[in-house]
N, C-alpha and C positions, 0 to 999 in steps of 0.2 A: 181191519180196524178193530173188530170185536176181539180178535186174537190178541192184539196189542193191549187192549184194555184188561183182558184176563191176566196177562203177564204182569201188567202194572199192579193189578189188584193182588196178585200173588206176592209181589215184592213187599207190599205193605203188610200183608199177613205175616211175612217172614220176620218182621221186626220183633214179633213176640217170641221168636224161636230162641230156645236156650242154647248158649254157646257150648262148644266142646265136642262137636262131632256127633252128638246124639248117642248116648247109651254106651255102646260096647267098646269104648276106647280102653285099651289096655293100660294098666298102671305099671310101667316097666321100672325096674331097678337096674342101675347100670354099675358095672364094675369092670374096669380095664386096668387094674393094677398089674404089675409086671410089664409092665410095659416101660416263587412266592405265590402259594395255593390260593390265597385270598382273592387274587385277581381273576382266577377262573370262575369264582363263585359270584363275584360282584355283579357281573352283567346279567345273569339270570335272576338274582335276587332283587336287583333294582327294578326289573320289569315286573316281577311278582308283586313288588310293593305297590304298584299302581292298580292291581286287580282288585275286584270286589272282595271285602273281608270274608274269610271262610267261616262257616258256622259249624260248631260242634254240638253234638247232642249226647246225653247220657244213655239214650235208647240204643239197643243193639242195632247195628246197621244191617240192611238187607244183604243177603249173600250175593256174591258175584254171579252173573249169568254169563257163562263162557260162550264164546263163539265156537263154531265147529273146529277151527284151527287150534284155538286154545284148548279145547277138550282133547284133541289129538295130542298136542304137546304135553299136556298134563298126564295123559294115559301112558305115553311113551316114557316120560320121566319117572312116573311111579313104578313102572316095571323095572327100570334100570336101578333105582334106589332100593327097591325091595330085593332084587337079586344081590345087590351089594351087601345088604344086611345079613344075607345068608353066609357071608364070608367075613366074620369078625376078625380073623387073623389078618386078612388083607387090609382092613380098616386100621388095625393096630400098626401095621407096617407103614401105612400112609402117614400116620401121625408121627412115627419115629423119624420118617424122612423129613418131615417139617421141622422137628426138633433139631435135627442135625445141621440145619441151615439157619439157626437163630442168629440175631444180631450180636456180634461180639462186643465186649467192653471197649476195645480199642476203636471200633467203628463209631460208638456212641459219642466219643469226644470230638470227632470231626463232623459228624452228621447232626449233632444236637447242640451246637455251640450256643444258640440263644437260650435254650433251657438251662444250660450249665453256667451261664453268666451270673456273676455274684448278685446282680440286681434282680434276678429272677429265681434263684435257686430255692428260696423259701416258699415259692408259690407251687412247688411240686410236692404232692402228697408222698410219693415214693421216689427215692433218688435213682432207682433203676428203671423207672417207667417215664420216658421223656418223649415229647414229639420231635419228629425230624424237622430240620430247618426248611426242607423243600416243600412241605405241605402242611405246615403248622397253621393254625387259625391266627390271624393277625387282627388285633383290635386297634381301631383308629377312630376317635381318640381312645385312650385308656386311662385308668386311674393313675397309673404310675407314669409320670411325665418325664422321668429320667430318660435321656436319649438311649442309654444302654438297655433299657427295658424292651424297647422296640415292639410295643403292643403285645406283650407276651401273655398267653394263657396256655395251660397244659391241655391242649385240645388239637385234634388232627382231622383234616378232611379225609374221608374214606369213600372211594368210588371204584367201580370196575368198568365204567363206560361213561362217555360224554353225552349219551342219549338223555334227552329231557323227559323220557318216559320211565326211566329207572331212577329210583330214589338215591340221593346221595346222603351220606351220614356225616355227622361230626361226632367222633368218639372222644370222650373226655373223662377225666377223673371226677369223683364226687367233689363238689365245691368245698373249699376251705372257707372258714369265716372271713378270712382276709381277701378272698377272691369272689365272694357272693356278688358284688357289684359287677366285677369283670364278667362273670357268668351271664348275668342278665344283659350286659352290654353286648355280648356275643349273640344272644338270642335276638335282640332288636336289630343289630347291625346286619346279620345274615338272614333275618326274617324267618326264623325257624318255627314252623307251625306245630311241631310235636316234640315233646321230651319223653323219652322212655327211661325210667329209673328202675334199675334192676337190683335194688338193695333196700333194706329197711332203714329207718332212722335210728332206732335204738334196739339193742339186744338185751334181754333179761338174762342174767346169770344166776348162779346159786345164791341162796340166802345163807349168810354166815353171821352167827351171833345176832340173829334177829334183824340183820341189815341186808337189804336187797341191793346187789351191785348191778349196775347197768353200764353197758359200753355203747358209746355213741358210734354208730356205723356210718352216719352221713349227717353233716350239718343241715339243719332245717332251713333251707333257702327259699321255701315257697309257701308253707302253711301260715295261716293267719286266723285267729279266733274271730276277729271283727271283719275279716274279708279283705284287709288292706295292709300292705307292708311297704316300707321304703328302704331302699338300698342306695345310699348316696343320692344321686340325681335321678334315680329310677324308682318308679312306683309299680307294684305288682298287686293286682286286685283279683280276688277269688270270686267268680261269678256263680259257680255251683260245684258241689262235690258229690260223688256217687261211688258206691261199691258194686262190684259185679259178682255173679255167682261163681266165678272162677278165681276169686281172691285178688282181683285187681282193684286199685283205688284210682279213680279218675278225678282230676281237677280241671275245670275250665278257667284259665287265667287270662287276664288282660294286662299287657305290659306296655309301659310308655315312659318317656321322660316327664318329669314333674311339670315343666312349663310348656310342654309341647302342645300345639294346637292341632296336630295331626291325630286321626283316630288311633286308638291303641291297637297293638298287635294281639290277635287272638291266638292263644296257645293251649293245646291239649296236653296236660301232664298225665302220663300213665305210669303208675307205680306198681311194680310187682315185688312185694316185700318177701315172698316165699322162696325166692331163688337163692340157695345157699352159696356162700363165698367159696370159690374154687370148686364148686360142685355143680350138680344139675337138679332140676325139679324132679319130683317123683313121677310126674306125667307131663304131657305136652299141652294140656288144655289151656292153661293161662297164656302161654306163648302164642298158641294159635289164635286166641282171642285178640291179642295185641296186633297180630297181623291183620285180622279182619277189620279192626278199627282204623288201620292206616291205609287200607286199599282205596278208600274214597278221597284221600288227601292227595291232590295233584302234586307230583314231584317238583313242578315249576315254582311252587310257592316258596320252597327253600329246603335246606337239608334237615333231616331228622336228627336230633341230638340224642345220643344214647350214652348212658353212663351207669357204672356199677360202683366199684370202689376205686380201683386203679384205672378202669376204662379199657381193659384188654381182654379179660377172661369171659365173663358173662356178656360183656359188650360185644366182643368179637364173635361170640357164638350167635347172639341175636342177629347181628348184621349179616352173618353168613346165611342164616335161615331166610331172612326176608329178601336179601339180594338174589338168592337162588330161585325162590318162588317167582319173583318178579321177572327174572330173565327167562324162566321157562314159559311164563305166560306170553311173552313177546316172541317166543320161538328161538331164543338163544340157547341151543342145547349144549354149548360149551359149559353151561352152568352145572352140568352133571359132574364135572371134575372139581370136587371140593378142595382137593389139594391145591389146585391152581388158584381157586378163589381165596383160600386162606393165605397162600403165598403172596398174592397181590395185596391183601389187607395188611400182612406183616411188613410189606415194603413201604407201607404208609403209616403204620403204628406198630411198634415192636410188641411181640408177644400176643397178638390177637389169637383167641382160642387157646387157653392156657394148658388144658389137660386133655388126655386121651378120652376121658369120660365126657367132656364137653364136645369133643369132635364127634363122638358117636351119637351124642344127643342131637347134633345137627341133622344127621341122617334120619333119626327117628321123628323129629319134629317136621322135617320136610315131607316124609312119607305120610304122616298123619294129616298135614295140611293139604297135600295133593288129594288124598282120599276125600277130605271134606269138600274141596272145590268140585271134584267130579260128582260126588253124591248130591250136593246142593244143586248143581247145574242140571243134573238128570231129573231131579225132583221137580224143578221149575218147568222143564220141558214137558214132563208127564202131565202136570197140572194144566199147562197152557194148551195142550193138544187133546185133553180129555173131552169127549162129547158131553154136551149139556142136555140133561133130561128135564123136562118140564112136567 
């Protein structure tokens, strides 16, 4: 009993721990140039809607305490991924094999018919990044009541397993002003507890003739100076905002229909503005913190929404990293095959993980997170088994 109390006390102490793996994480630079789904989701989300509302905190969550089996799985996976990183040529060949099997233009016309319908075409940010009909997110009801619209939003369900202990994702484009309400309708309908935003709102460019030029990278669909915004029939309230030591911006949001008598949906919005378009971060610290903040969110609550700009490059990279870590933790060692994971993701949304640089970043982030998990777990065991001197 006293042993359990000490471990519990250690977890509380760990809340004050700084994220990022503690100290000697390398800051790698990467260069590898030369080189109808709604039905499957509705059953679990409807049951999740009846559970007790989940509470989010701006405080760092305590680290995971691995079971002996999880520790072994992580150790085995870490060795395999480290060995792979010693063979960059092999990783480059893996990515080239993925590129050789990309979705062809002719296939898009038959497999993305709803996205290409004239009623929906203007809702797509990019004409060549479209959701497949087979696993697109379907809104019901949606703002566009034309029959041909068929509840369309440019968003795709992403999963590798039907297991309720592995998170599912919704990969989507950054919302357009005309689709802000559709975006929040999707969040409510599918009870999405977390939104991971991997882009900034505005980029500052050069000053020319004393004028500063800015480019809007993503429409502001969530921030509010007074803590409250409305999108058609939907109200979004900001409960708190916090910045982390790894350049993340956190918003705790409550989302609901204006006239609803039901309690609002609690949503954690995690923004990582430092991830460059079609590139990778200078290190893995921020991505690893996003992972740590999602570990405590039960997958049964609903899918995690991930978006960047098109919803394929940075989005696919993050989904690959989180999915791999989660599968390793449950002993699914097929997760070591990143080619297979990305292939599965690309069969659900075209172009997931866009560049060789992003593919390599998956390996690096997975290695760093596995090292963190093993180190944190070992530290907790040491504290919990240390003798007490009086």
